[in-house]
C-alpha positions in Angstrom: -0.2 -0.2 -0.1 1.1 3.2 -0.8 1.0 6.4 1.6 -1.5 9.0 1.0 0.7 12.2 0.8 0.4 14.6 3.9 -2.3 12.3 5.9 -0.6 9.8 7.8 -3.2 7.3 8.6 -4.9 7.0 5.1 -3.0 4.5 2.4 -4.0 4.0 -1.3 -4.4 0.3 -2.1 -3.5 -1.7 -5.5 -7.1 -1.1 -7.0 -6.9 2.9 -5.7 -9.2 2.9 -2.8 -8.4 4.6 0.0 -7.6 2.7 3.5 -8.1 5.0 7.0 -5.5 2.6 9.4 -6.8 5.4 12.2 -8.1 2.7 14.7 -8.1 5.3 17.6 -10.2 7.6 15.4 -12.6 4.9 14.6 -13.0 3.8 18.4 -13.8 7.5 19.4 -16.3 7.2 16.2 -18.0 4.5 17.7 -17.8 5.3 21.0 -19.4 8.6 20.5 -22.0 6.9 18.1 -22.9 4.5 21.0 -23.4 7.3 23.3 -25.7 9.5 20.8 -27.8 5.9 20.2 -28.2 5.8 24.1 -29.1 9.0 24.8 -31.6 8.8 21.9 -33.2 5.6 23.4 -33.5 7.5 26.8 -35.0 10.5 25.3 -37.6 8.4 23.4 -38.3 6.4 27.0 -38.7 9.8 28.6 -41.0 11.2 25.8 -43.3 8.0 26.4 -43.2 8.3 30.2 -44.5 11.6 29.6 -47.2 10.7 27.5 -48.5 8.2 30.0 -48.4 10.7 32.8 -50.7 13.5 30.6 -52.6 10.7 29.8 -53.3 9.5 33.7 -53.9 13.2 34.5 -56.1 13.8 31.6 -58.4 10.6 33.7 -57.8 12.1 37.0 -59.0 15.4 36.1 -62.0 14.0 34.0 -63.1 12.6 37.2 -63.0 15.5 39.4 
């Protein structure tokens, strides 16, 4: 593989494809992606719980 000039983690293989060997950058990306997915799941759960609370409050107020 041939190193891409000015890019320490990029190489060009024999087919001309660019290959990135920056494993720490990839790990950081995957960690950030996992964290974002977890935050999204937590947000979706909180939205569902708020919706349930609103329904309960509507039932309570209709009985008053």
